[in-house]
N, C-alpha and C positions, 0 to 999 in steps of 0.2 A: 498755930501755926503750928505743922510737917509746912515745910520746903520742898518736899519729897514728895507729899500730894496736893499742894495749893499755890495759885497764882494767880497772885496781890493784884491790882489796878489798885495804884495813886491819881490824884486828881483835885486839883485846887492848891491854893495856896502855896506859891512855893517853899515859903520857908514850912510847912507842912510839910508839905514833901520831903524835903532835906531830913526833916527831924522821924517821918515814920520808917523813907528808907536808911537812915541808918539803926532805928532799932529793930526792924527785918533785918536788916548787914548781919547784926549781933546774936541772930537767931540762923545764920547761913543761907538766908535767902538771900539771892545775886539780881542786880538786872538786867533785864533783857534785853539782850542787841543782837542784829540781825544774825551774826556771827556765830555768838557766844550767847545760847541761848539761857537764861536765867526764869527764879518767882516774882518780876517784881517790872512790870510798865506805869508807864509816868506821865500826865502831862500836866502843864503846870500854866497856871492863869498868872496875869498883871499885867 
């Protein structure tokens, strides 16, 4: 995936979301925030 062209939605187990977020961050992706747009949106369940 290319951070300049993709947006990722992660949903599920909090540990999986954290692991996937870390892996994506290593590839240049950032968490999407209201005041700071990024490429990772997430929901956690448990």
